[in-house]
NUTI-806472 format. One record per residue: residue number from 1; z, x, y of N, C-alpha, C in turn; residue in one letter. Coordinates in pm, 1 decimal, padded with zeros to 6 digits. Each point is the difference from the previous one (the first is absolute). Layout:
% residues N
(zake NUM, (Z, X, Y), (Z, X, Y), (Z, X, Y), 'a')
...
***
This chain:
% residues 187
(zake 1, (00012.3, 00081.7, -00120.7), (-00026.9, -00082.4, 00116.3), (00009.6, 00104.6, 00132.5), 'v')
(zake 2, (00101.3, 00075.5, -00025.2), (-00020.2, 00091.0, 00139.7), (-00138.6, 00082.7, 00018.4), 'n')
(zake 3, (-00063.2, 00025.1, -00118.3), (-00124.6, 00087.1, 00024.7), (-00112.2, -00117.6, 00081.5), 's')
(zake 4, (00011.1, -00126.9, -00028.7), (-00075.0, -00106.7, 00038.5), (00041.2, 00004.4, 00153.1), 'l')
(zake 5, (00105.3, -00024.0, 00023.4), (00053.7, 00004.1, 00133.5), (-00043.3, 00108.4, 00070.2), 'l')
(zake 6, (-00004.2, 00126.1, -00025.2), (-00010.0, 00124.2, 00065.0), (-00141.7, -00034.9, 00023.6), 'd')
(zake 7, (-00120.1, -00010.5, -00101.6), (-00144.3, -00015.1, 00011.3), (-00024.6, -00091.9, 00087.7), 'l')
(zake 8, (00050.6, -00113.3, -00012.6), (-00005.1, -00109.6, 00124.0), (-00023.8, 00046.8, 00137.0), 'q')
(zake 9, (00139.8, 00096.7, 00030.6), (00041.9, 00039.0, 00078.9), (-00131.9, 00111.8, 00058.5), 'q')
(zake 10, (-00018.3, 00066.5, -00078.5), (-00082.2, 00113.3, 00039.9), (-00187.1, -00057.5, 00000.7), 'l')
(zake 11, (-00024.0, -00082.0, -00054.5), (-00098.4, -00087.1, 00052.3), (00004.6, -00017.7, 00132.3), 'g')
(zake 12, (00098.4, -00078.1, 00056.3), (-00002.5, -00039.7, 00133.6), (00075.0, 00114.2, 00075.4), 'q')
(zake 13, (00023.9, 00103.6, -00018.3), (-00003.9, 00124.8, 00081.3), (00166.8, -00031.7, 00048.0), 'g')
(zake 14, (00083.1, -00040.4, -00093.4), (00109.8, -00050.2, 00046.0), (00115.3, 00044.0, -00091.3), 'k')
(zake 15, (00001.2, 00111.5, -00066.8), (00043.7, 00076.3, -00086.9), (00084.2, 00103.4, 00086.6), 'l')
(zake 16, (00138.4, -00036.8, 00009.8), (00094.9, 00084.8, 00069.3), (00050.7, 00152.1, -00023.4), 'k')
(zake 17, (-00032.1, 00077.6, 00118.2), (00037.5, 00156.2, -00067.5), (00136.1, 00033.7, 00136.6), 'i')
(zake 18, (00114.5, 00041.1, -00055.2), (00104.2, 00021.2, 00075.3), (00020.8, 00153.1, 00000.8), 'n')
(zake 19, (00061.0, 00068.6, 00044.6), (00049.9, 00159.3, 00021.7), (00131.4, -00004.9, 00017.5), 's')
(zake 20, (00074.2, 00115.3, -00078.2), (00149.7, 00008.9, 00021.3), (00005.7, 00162.8, -00045.2), 's')
(zake 21, (00076.3, 00022.2, 00008.5), (00071.0, 00116.8, -00040.8), (00054.4, -00002.2, -00160.8), 'k')
(zake 22, (-00071.9, 00084.3, -00071.6), (00032.1, 00005.1, -00118.8), (00040.6, 00128.3, -00064.2), 'i')
(zake 23, (00103.5, 00044.6, -00118.1), (-00008.8, 00106.2, -00055.2), (-00076.7, -00000.4, -00121.1), 'y')
(zake 24, (-00086.8, 00065.0, -00023.3), (-00117.3, -00008.7, -00081.0), (00031.5, 00035.1, -00139.9), 'l')
(zake 25, (00069.2, 00105.1, -00035.4), (00068.5, 00041.6, -00102.1), (00068.5, -00123.7, -00074.7), 'r')
(zake 26, (00100.8, -00071.0, 00075.9), (00080.8, -00061.8, -00064.4), (-00093.2, -00125.7, -00035.4), 'k')
(zake 27, (-00091.2, -00035.9, 00068.8), (-00093.2, -00104.5, -00027.6), (-00084.9, 00012.6, -00133.1), 'v')
(zake 28, (-00046.1, 00137.5, -00017.2), (-00069.2, 00012.2, -00095.8), (00072.0, 00029.7, -00139.0), 'l')
(zake 29, (00135.4, 00068.8, 00024.3), (00058.9, -00011.5, -00145.9), (00085.7, -00150.7, -00018.1), 'n')
(zake 30, (00009.2, -00089.8, 00112.3), (00008.8, -00128.8, -00032.4), (-00063.2, -00074.4, -00101.2), 'd')
(zake 31, (-00176.9, 00034.6, 00042.9), (-00105.4, -00056.8, -00072.9), (-00012.5, 00047.6, -00114.4), 'i')
(zake 32, (00010.6, 00140.5, -00044.4), (00017.5, 00072.1, -00141.0), (00080.2, -00037.6, -00065.7), 'i')
(zake 33, (00139.5, -00062.5, 00016.3), (00099.2, -00024.7, -00043.7), (-00080.3, -00170.7, -00065.3), 'r')
(zake 34, (-00056.8, -00073.1, 00088.3), (-00048.4, -00133.7, -00051.7), (-00055.5, 00025.6, -00155.1), 'l')
(zake 35, (-00084.3, 00101.7, -00002.1), (-00090.4, 00034.2, -00124.6), (00072.4, 00071.3, -00093.3), 'f')
(zake 36, (00073.1, 00078.9, -00002.0), (00072.5, 00073.3, -00085.7), (00029.5, -00041.9, -00141.8), 'q')
(zake 37, (00055.1, -00124.7, -00004.7), (00031.4, -00063.7, -00138.4), (-00136.8, -00029.8, -00066.8), 'f')
(zake 38, (-00072.6, -00059.4, 00064.5), (-00137.4, -00058.8, -00050.5), (-00074.0, 00151.0, -00029.0), 'q')
(zake 39, (00025.9, 00102.2, 00051.2), (-00105.3, 00106.6, -00020.5), (00079.7, 00077.7, -00145.2), 'g')
(zake 40, (00117.9, -00003.8, 00000.6), (00091.6, 00057.3, -00111.9), (-00056.0, -00080.8, -00115.5), 'k')
(zake 41, (00009.9, -00117.2, 00013.5), (00003.4, -00070.7, -00125.0), (-00143.7, 00000.1, -00046.7), 's')
(zake 42, (-00091.7, 00038.2, 00071.4), (-00125.9, 00013.7, -00041.5), (-00035.3, 00137.2, -00020.2), 's')
(zake 43, (00067.0, 00095.4, 00003.0), (-00010.9, 00151.5, -00004.2), (-00102.3, 00061.7, 00080.0), 'g')
(zake 44, (00025.4, -00053.0, 00138.3), (-00078.8, 00051.1, 00082.8), (00103.0, 00066.5, 00115.0), 'i')
(zake 45, (-00045.2, 00151.0, 00058.5), (00082.3, 00059.5, 00072.7), (-00019.4, -00051.9, 00141.7), 'l')
(zake 46, (00087.7, -00018.4, 00068.7), (-00033.5, -00017.9, 00150.4), (00054.5, 00086.1, 00098.4), 'l')
(zake 47, (-00096.7, 00044.8, 00082.8), (00070.2, 00131.2, 00073.9), (-00060.3, -00062.6, 00144.7), 'n')
(zake 48, (00113.9, 00087.0, 00103.3), (-00024.6, -00039.9, 00159.7), (00004.9, 00165.0, 00041.0), 'l')
(zake 49, (-00099.3, 00026.9, 00098.9), (-00010.5, 00136.6, 00037.9), (-00047.7, -00041.0, 00156.3), 'h')
(zake 50, (00106.7, 00052.9, 00059.3), (-00008.0, 00020.0, 00156.7), (-00018.5, 00101.1, 00022.7), 'i')
(zake 51, (-00089.7, 00059.6, 00081.7), (-00060.5, 00146.9, 00064.9), (00144.0, 00032.3, 00074.6), 'd')
(zake 52, (00046.9, 00137.9, 00020.6), (00113.1, 00026.3, 00116.6), (-00034.4, -00039.3, 00133.0), 'd')
(zake 53, (-00130.9, 00024.1, 00045.3), (-00037.0, -00044.2, 00104.1), (-00025.3, -00143.2, 00055.0), 'd')
(zake 54, (00045.7, -00080.7, -00069.9), (-00018.6, -00146.4, 00024.8), (00139.8, -00056.0, 00066.0), 'v')
(zake 55, (00007.5, -00073.2, 00122.3), (00108.1, 00036.1, 00024.8), (00063.8, -00151.1, -00018.6), 'p')
(zake 56, (00140.9, 00008.3, -00036.5), (00082.6, -00084.2, -00055.9), (00008.7, -00147.3, 00112.4), 'd')
(zake 57, (-00012.9, -00000.5, 00087.9), (-00002.2, -00113.2, 00105.6), (-00123.7, -00025.8, 00072.4), 'e')
(zake 58, (-00048.6, -00108.4, -00026.5), (-00120.5, -00045.4, 00074.9), (00011.0, -00133.3, 00055.5), 'i')
(zake 59, (-00119.1, -00054.5, 00060.8), (-00019.6, -00132.5, 00046.1), (-00111.6, -00062.1, -00054.6), 'r')
(zake 60, (00044.9, -00080.0, -00104.7), (-00130.2, -00102.2, -00054.9), (00059.6, -00133.5, -00004.7), 't')
(zake 61, (-00071.3, -00074.6, -00084.4), (00027.4, -00137.0, -00035.2), (00080.4, -00018.0, -00136.3), 'd')
(zake 62, (00119.2, 00010.3, -00016.1), (00050.1, 00032.7, -00145.4), (-00043.5, -00068.7, -00144.4), 'e')
(zake 63, (00031.6, -00122.5, 00078.6), (-00040.9, -00115.2, -00141.5), (-00169.4, 00017.2, -00024.8), 's')
(zake 64, (-00089.7, 00000.9, 00079.2), (-00154.6, -00000.9, -00019.1), (00000.2, 00163.9, -00066.3), 'r')
(zake 65, (00060.7, 00096.6, 00041.7), (00022.4, 00141.2, -00086.5), (00000.0, -00026.2, -00153.0), 'l')
(zake 66, (00137.8, -00077.5, -00015.3), (00048.6, -00044.2, -00122.8), (-00099.0, -00060.0, -00077.0), 'k')
(zake 67, (-00039.8, -00150.7, 00049.1), (-00110.4, -00041.4, -00056.8), (-00139.8, 00078.1, -00065.8), 'q')
(zake 68, (-00035.0, 00082.6, 00097.2), (-00131.2, 00085.9, -00032.0), (00053.7, 00063.4, -00123.4), 'i')
(zake 69, (00104.5, 00092.1, 00000.1), (00005.6, 00086.0, -00130.2), (00074.2, -00077.5, -00105.8), 'i')
(zake 70, (00070.6, -00082.6, 00003.2), (00025.9, -00101.3, -00100.2), (-00076.2, -00046.6, -00068.9), 'i')
(zake 71, (-00121.7, -00021.7, 00076.4), (-00156.3, -00075.5, -00054.1), (-00049.5, 00088.7, -00112.0), 'n')
(zake 72, (-00006.2, 00136.9, 00085.2), (-00087.4, 00121.0, -00075.1), (00073.9, 00040.7, -00128.2), 'l')
(zake 73, (00147.1, -00001.2, 00013.7), (00066.3, 00084.7, -00090.4), (00026.2, -00106.8, -00127.7), 'l')
(zake 74, (-00015.5, -00138.7, 00022.3), (00006.7, -00114.6, -00101.9), (-00138.1, 00013.3, -00073.2), 'a')
(zake 75, (-00096.9, 00029.6, 00062.0), (-00152.6, -00007.9, -00076.9), (-00010.5, 00134.6, -00063.1), 'n')
(zake 76, (00070.2, 00111.5, 00059.5), (00041.2, 00110.3, -00098.0), (00072.8, 00010.0, -00122.9), 'a')
(zake 77, (00103.0, -00087.3, 00008.6), (00067.9, -00037.6, -00122.1), (-00089.6, -00069.5, -00092.6), 'v')
(zake 78, (-00046.7, -00104.0, 00049.2), (-00105.9, -00078.3, -00089.9), (-00081.4, 00069.1, -00100.1), 'k')
(zake 79, (-00075.0, 00077.0, 00079.2), (-00115.5, 00075.4, -00051.2), (00056.6, 00147.0, -00038.4), 'f')
(zake 80, (00098.5, 00029.0, -00019.5), (00039.9, 00161.0, -00063.9), (00053.7, -00031.5, -00128.9), 't')
(zake 81, (-00047.1, 00035.2, -00093.0), (00118.0, -00021.0, -00136.7), (00029.7, 00109.5, -00043.0), 'f')
(zake 82, (-00022.7, 00135.7, 00061.2), (00051.3, 00124.9, -00067.4), (-00008.0, 00099.6, 00139.0), 'k')
(zake 83, (00107.8, 00088.3, 00004.1), (-00022.7, 00099.8, 00111.3), (00109.1, -00037.2, 00095.9), 'g')
(zake 84, (-00084.6, -00024.6, 00142.1), (00097.1, 00054.7, 00115.8), (-00086.3, -00109.1, 00112.0), 's')
(zake 85, (00102.6, -00020.2, 00093.6), (-00056.8, -00046.9, 00123.7), (00108.5, 00039.3, 00121.3), 'i')
(zake 86, (-00084.9, 00035.6, 00089.9), (00080.2, 00077.5, 00088.5), (-00049.9, -00024.0, 00163.2), 't')
(zake 87, (00109.2, -00034.6, 00089.8), (-00029.3, -00057.1, 00097.4), (00030.0, 00145.4, 00105.8), 'l')
(zake 88, (-00104.1, 00008.8, 00071.4), (00006.7, 00161.7, 00059.1), (-00010.2, -00055.8, 00162.7), 'q')
(zake 89, (00050.5, 00095.5, 00085.6), (-00011.2, 00001.5, 00140.7), (00010.1, 00133.2, 00061.7), 'v')
(zake 90, (-00137.5, -00006.3, 00080.1), (-00006.8, 00139.5, 00056.3), (-00060.0, -00039.4, 00151.9), 's')
(zake 91, (00038.5, 00126.1, 00103.1), (-00076.1, -00029.7, 00119.3), (-00158.6, -00015.7, -00010.4), 'q')
(zake 92, (-00057.8, -00095.6, 00038.3), (-00145.2, 00015.3, 00032.5), (-00064.8, 00121.4, 00054.1), 'd')
(zake 93, (-00094.7, 00065.0, -00103.3), (-00046.1, 00124.1, 00049.9), (-00107.4, -00034.4, 00111.1), 's')
(zake 94, (-00038.2, -00096.4, 00015.1), (-00093.1, -00022.7, 00124.9), (00048.6, -00046.0, 00139.1), 'q')
(zake 95, (00126.2, -00075.9, -00021.9), (00047.7, -00030.9, 00138.7), (00145.0, 00012.4, -00052.2), 'd')
(zake 96, (00073.3, 00068.9, 00137.8), (00124.1, 00025.4, -00022.9), (00106.9, -00102.5, 00024.8), 'n')
(zake 97, (-00046.6, -00110.9, 00034.1), (00061.0, -00125.5, 00050.4), (00010.7, -00105.5, -00116.0), 'e')
(zake 98, (-00063.9, 00053.9, -00110.7), (00013.7, -00086.9, -00105.9), (00041.0, 00055.1, -00120.0), 'k')
(zake 99, (00064.4, -00108.3, -00105.1), (00032.5, 00064.6, -00137.3), (-00084.5, -00071.5, -00097.0), 'l')
(zake 100, (-00029.2, 00117.2, -00098.2), (-00082.7, -00071.2, -00116.2), (00090.0, -00043.9, -00094.8), 'e')
(zake 101, (-00037.7, -00117.8, -00082.6), (00123.3, -00049.7, -00102.6), (-00121.1, -00019.2, -00104.0), 'i')
(zake 102, (00044.5, 00021.3, -00103.4), (-00099.7, -00018.9, -00151.7), (00081.6, -00009.6, -00134.8), 's')
(zake 103, (-00061.3, -00096.8, -00034.5), (00054.9, -00030.3, -00156.2), (-00107.5, 00063.8, -00106.4), 'i')
(zake 104, (00067.2, 00094.7, -00074.3), (-00087.9, 00064.4, -00100.7), (00027.8, -00049.4, -00124.4), 'l')
(zake 105, (-00042.3, -00031.9, -00071.1), (00007.0, -00050.6, -00180.4), (-00076.5, 00067.2, -00096.4), 'd')
(zake 106, (00035.1, 00009.9, -00107.4), (-00085.2, 00047.1, -00114.0), (-00021.6, -00137.2, -00068.8), 't')
(zake 107, (-00051.0, -00092.7, 00068.4), (-00000.6, -00138.5, -00061.4), (-00169.6, -00000.5, -00073.7), 'g')
(zake 108, (-00040.3, -00119.2, -00032.9), (-00116.7, -00020.5, -00059.3), (-00132.8, 00016.3, 00087.0), 'i')
(zake 109, (00025.7, 00014.9, 00118.0), (-00093.2, 00038.6, 00113.0), (-00088.9, -00148.3, 00003.3), 'g')
(zake 110, (-00095.7, 00025.4, 00103.3), (-00096.4, -00125.2, 00041.3), (-00133.0, 00090.1, 00020.6), 'i')
(zake 111, (-00102.4, -00073.7, -00085.9), (-00151.0, 00016.9, -00005.3), (-00031.2, 00032.5, 00148.6), 'r')
(zake 112, (-00092.5, 00079.0, 00043.4), (-00035.9, 00029.0, 00128.3), (-00112.6, -00125.1, 00047.9), 'e')
(zake 113, (-00037.0, -00116.6, -00114.9), (-00057.2, -00099.9, 00063.3), (00063.2, -00121.4, 00028.0), 'k')
(zake 114, (00138.2, 00042.2, -00070.5), (00122.2, -00127.5, 00041.3), (00047.4, 00043.9, 00140.7), 'd')
(zake 115, (-00004.1, 00097.3, 00039.4), (00106.5, 00030.3, 00104.5), (-00042.3, -00065.2, 00105.5), 'q')
(zake 116, (-00074.6, -00029.1, 00059.3), (-00043.3, -00086.1, 00132.3), (00052.0, -00150.3, -00007.9), 'e')
(zake 117, (-00011.0, -00041.7, -00124.8), (00067.1, -00137.7, -00022.7), (00149.5, -00015.2, 00043.3), 'k')
(zake 118, (00062.2, 00110.4, -00014.6), (00161.6, 00011.0, -00008.3), (00070.6, -00042.3, 00144.1), 'l')
(zake 119, (-00089.6, 00041.1, 00122.7), (00046.9, -00041.9, 00108.4), (-00028.5, -00130.3, 00081.5), 'f')
(zake 120, (-00082.0, -00085.9, -00090.5), (-00075.3, -00120.5, 00042.1), (00094.3, -00110.5, -00043.6), 'k')
(zake 121, (00006.0, -00122.8, 00068.3), (00096.6, -00106.3, -00056.3), (-00016.1, -00035.1, -00145.5), 'm')
(zake 122, (00080.9, -00036.3, -00046.7), (-00005.7, -00040.5, -00129.7), (-00087.6, 00088.0, -00117.4), 'y')
(zake 123, (00034.0, 00145.2, 00053.3), (-00077.3, 00117.2, -00094.9), (00081.0, 00044.6, -00081.1), 'g')
(zake 124, (00007.1, -00088.2, -00109.8), (00032.0, 00060.8, -00128.9), (-00087.1, 00041.3, -00105.5), 'k')
(zake 125, (00070.5, 00129.8, -00069.0), (-00119.9, 00042.6, -00106.1), (00060.2, -00064.9, -00138.9), 'l')
(zake 126, (-00117.8, -00078.6, -00067.7), (00029.1, -00092.8, -00115.1), (00001.3, 00070.7, -00120.1), 'e')
(zake 127, (-00063.3, 00143.0, -00005.8), (-00064.8, 00033.4, -00128.2), (00102.4, 00121.4, -00045.0), 'd')
(zake 128, (00126.3, -00008.1, 00059.2), (00087.0, 00102.9, -00032.1), (00108.2, -00027.1, -00165.3), 'r')
(zake 129, (-00052.6, 00071.2, -00076.5), (00052.1, -00026.9, -00146.7), (00147.6, 00015.5, 00004.2), 'e')
(zake 130, (00093.9, -00068.8, -00032.7), (00162.3, 00021.9, -00000.7), (00059.3, -00027.6, 00125.9), 'g')
(zake 131, (-00056.8, -00073.9, 00091.2), (00073.0, 00032.4, 00153.8), (00032.2, -00164.1, -00035.7), 'v')
(zake 132, (00123.1, -00024.8, 00047.7), (00030.8, -00133.6, 00058.4), (-00064.1, -00038.6, 00150.7), 'n')
(zake 133, (-00086.5, -00100.8, -00010.5), (-00080.4, -00042.2, 00105.0), (00093.2, -00102.0, 00080.8), 'k')
(zake 134, (00123.6, 00014.0, 00040.6), (00059.2, -00067.6, 00101.8), (-00028.7, 00032.5, 00117.3), 'n')
(zake 135, (00015.6, -00094.5, 00117.0), (-00039.1, 00041.4, 00125.3), (-00112.7, -00101.0, 00048.5), 'g')
(zake 136, (-00032.1, -00009.4, 00119.8), (-00123.0, -00085.6, 00065.8), (-00102.5, 00099.3, 00052.9), 'v')
(zake 137, (00028.5, 00159.3, 00019.4), (-00100.8, 00053.3, 00023.5), (00003.7, 00038.5, 00160.9), 'g')
(zake 138, (00122.6, -00046.8, 00048.8), (-00004.0, -00012.7, 00172.5), (00087.1, 00139.4, 00058.6), 'l')
(zake 139, (00082.6, 00073.7, -00115.2), (00095.3, 00104.1, 00069.4), (-00074.6, 00114.8, 00060.6), 'g')
(zake 140, (-00102.1, 00058.6, -00073.0), (-00068.1, 00090.1, 00066.7), (-00070.3, -00028.3, 00124.6), 'l')
(zake 141, (-00065.5, -00111.5, 00008.8), (-00056.7, -00036.3, 00138.7), (00095.4, -00001.1, 00111.3), 't')
(zake 142, (00118.0, -00055.6, -00031.2), (00118.7, -00018.3, 00108.5), (00054.2, 00135.0, 00012.5), 'i')
(zake 143, (00022.6, 00095.0, -00061.4), (00072.2, 00118.7, -00029.3), (-00122.1, 00079.5, 00099.3), 'a')
(zake 144, (-00133.9, -00000.5, -00025.4), (-00085.4, 00072.9, 00076.2), (00003.4, -00015.0, 00158.2), 'n')
(zake 145, (00012.4, -00137.6, 00031.9), (-00021.2, -00054.6, 00097.5), (00137.2, 00040.6, 00099.8), 'a')
(zake 146, (00112.5, 00001.5, -00055.3), (00136.5, 00038.2, 00048.7), (-00002.9, 00145.0, 00006.5), 'l')
(zake 147, (-00038.2, 00111.6, -00101.4), (-00005.1, 00154.0, 00020.1), (-00084.9, 00000.5, 00116.1), 's')
(zake 148, (-00163.6, -00048.6, 00025.3), (-00066.7, 00012.2, 00127.6), (00075.3, -00015.1, 00147.3), 'a')
(zake 149, (00116.3, -00127.1, -00008.7), (00082.5, -00014.2, 00109.4), (00100.9, 00108.9, 00041.1), 'a')
(zake 150, (00047.0, 00038.0, -00117.5), (00100.1, 00106.8, 00004.8), (-00047.4, 00146.6, 00067.4), 'l')
(zake 151, (-00114.9, 00001.9, -00070.9), (-00091.3, 00113.7, 00091.1), (-00059.4, -00019.7, 00110.0), 'a')
(zake 152, (00024.9, -00120.2, 00073.8), (-00063.9, -00014.1, 00119.2), (-00143.2, -00003.5, -00008.6), 'g')
(zake 153, (-00083.0, -00022.9, -00116.4), (-00130.6, -00008.2, -00030.9), (-00007.1, -00191.5, 00012.9), 'r')
(zake 154, (-00114.7, 00005.5, 00112.5), (-00012.1, -00160.2, 00003.2), (-00187.2, -00015.0, -00080.8), 'e')
(zake 155, (-00032.0, 00074.8, -00101.9), (-00111.2, -00036.7, -00066.3), (00029.0, -00068.3, -00141.2), 'd')
(zake 156, (00146.2, 00028.1, -00020.3), (00049.5, -00086.3, -00121.0), (00014.5, 00090.8, -00105.2), 'g')
(zake 157, (-00046.5, 00108.0, -00008.1), (-00014.2, 00104.4, -00125.7), (00127.6, 00100.8, -00009.0), 'k')
(zake 158, (00068.7, -00039.2, -00102.2), (00122.5, 00082.4, 00019.3), (00044.5, 00084.5, -00153.3), 'g')
(zake 159, (-00042.8, -00066.1, -00100.1), (00021.9, 00055.3, -00114.4), (-00154.7, 00088.3, -00056.2), 'i')
(zake 160, (00052.5, 00105.4, -00049.9), (-00108.6, 00085.7, -00034.8), (00058.4, 00019.1, -00176.5), 'e')
(zake 161, (-00137.5, 00003.2, -00102.4), (00025.4, -00032.6, -00136.3), (-00075.7, 00128.9, -00068.0), 'l')
(zake 162, (00056.2, 00068.0, -00030.5), (-00072.5, 00118.2, -00099.5), (00024.2, -00036.6, -00161.7), 'k')
(zake 163, (-00086.5, -00035.0, -00090.7), (00044.3, -00028.6, -00140.1), (-00090.3, 00053.0, -00082.8), 's')
(zake 164, (00031.6, 00063.5, -00105.0), (-00078.9, 00013.3, -00159.8), (00026.5, -00103.3, -00099.5), 'k')
(zake 165, (-00097.8, -00058.0, -00056.8), (00052.1, -00070.7, -00092.6), (00055.7, 00055.1, -00125.8), 'y')
(zake 166, (00120.9, -00009.9, -00045.7), (00046.2, 00046.1, -00119.1), (00108.2, 00106.1, 00044.7), 'g')
(zake 167, (-00009.0, 00050.8, 00096.4), (00093.3, 00105.1, 00081.4), (00091.0, -00035.6, 00082.9), 'v')
(zake 168, (-00037.7, -00125.2, 00088.9), (00090.9, -00007.2, 00130.0), (-00026.6, -00021.3, 00106.4), 'g')
(zake 169, (00080.3, -00061.5, 00130.8), (-00034.7, -00019.2, 00086.6), (00093.0, 00035.1, 00113.5), 's')
(zake 170, (-00026.9, 00021.8, 00113.5), (00056.4, 00009.4, 00118.7), (-00087.2, -00071.5, 00125.1), 'r')
(zake 171, (00151.1, -00077.6, 00031.9), (-00028.6, -00091.4, 00118.0), (00096.9, 00088.9, 00133.5), 'f')
(zake 172, (-00096.4, 00000.1, 00109.6), (00076.1, 00059.0, 00100.6), (-00025.6, -00068.8, 00124.0), 's')
(zake 173, (00068.5, 00007.0, 00123.6), (-00036.5, -00064.4, 00112.1), (00114.8, 00102.1, 00095.5), 'f')
(zake 174, (-00046.7, -00041.9, 00140.7), (00112.7, 00090.9, 00092.2), (00044.3, -00109.0, 00102.5), 'r')
(zake 175, (00127.2, 00054.3, 00025.3), (00046.2, -00078.4, 00136.1), (00059.4, 00079.9, 00099.9), 'i')
(zake 176, (-00009.3, -00058.4, 00096.0), (00040.9, 00051.2, 00134.7), (00194.3, 00040.9, -00021.0), 'l')
(zake 177, (00016.9, 00129.6, 00055.4), (00131.7, 00015.8, -00005.4), (00044.9, -00073.0, 00122.4), 'k')
(zake 178, (-00022.8, -00030.6, 00087.8), (00038.5, -00064.2, 00093.6), (-00076.5, -00110.9, 00048.7), 'n')
(zake 179, (00030.3, -00086.6, -00050.9), (-00098.0, -00147.5, 00005.7), (00045.9, -00074.5, 00121.9), 'l')
(zake 180, (-00055.2, -00028.0, 00103.0), (-00009.6, -00070.5, 00091.3), (-00046.9, -00126.3, 00010.5), 'v')
(zake 181, (00080.3, -00086.0, 00000.8), (-00074.6, -00136.3, -00009.4), (00025.3, -00079.0, 00158.6), 'v')
(zake 182, (-00151.1, -00037.2, 00025.2), (00019.7, -00055.0, 00142.5), (00008.0, -00174.9, 00008.8), 'm')
(zake 183, (-00028.1, -00060.8, 00087.2), (00016.6, -00107.1, 00030.4), (-00066.7, -00111.4, -00113.9), 'n')
(zake 184, (-00120.3, 00059.3, -00033.9), (-00070.7, -00082.6, -00113.7), (00036.2, 00077.3, -00138.0), 'n')
(zake 185, (00125.6, -00025.6, -00063.0), (00029.4, 00087.7, -00098.4), (-00037.6, -00099.1, -00105.2), 'n')
(zake 186, (-00131.9, -00015.8, -00048.9), (-00045.3, -00063.9, -00128.9), (-00142.8, 00053.3, -00034.5), 't')
(zake 187, (-00016.3, -00017.0, -00128.6), (-00116.7, 00056.0, -00090.6), (-00119.0, -00105.4, -00006.6), 'v')
***
């Protein structure tokens, strides 16, 4: 239901973005803890790696950042049957004002021909054997738009995907370290 509400607000350009000071390491550790039990019970190792030069205190929309990362981690857990999942945060190598956040997994990967479908509304991949196909296919569409907003991009392109079928995937996005929200704080 929340995804449908977010999608409706996105379509109307009314999805709210707020900005406040957050303690990034605490937020990320809390998110990883949400997935610890599920990872352990599946035999998957969950890792959190934050580079030393990443500031602990940033300004962003905490709830939207959590929404993006939780969506990406939930997908990684769903499609990873052995190996590991890593949530990685580093300074963006091309823009000192941004951080790069990546979720890397050793899951089943995504065929190249299917990758473009993922960020479209209801873009589910139906031919993945042994995978629970719950969900409506809105999570990545919404996460993509939210990540673009947290990066200060107006083109709606937020998440980058690199994947090799049978090997794993890397979903990455960037956020501003000091997100300033003007009067029109909608996406």
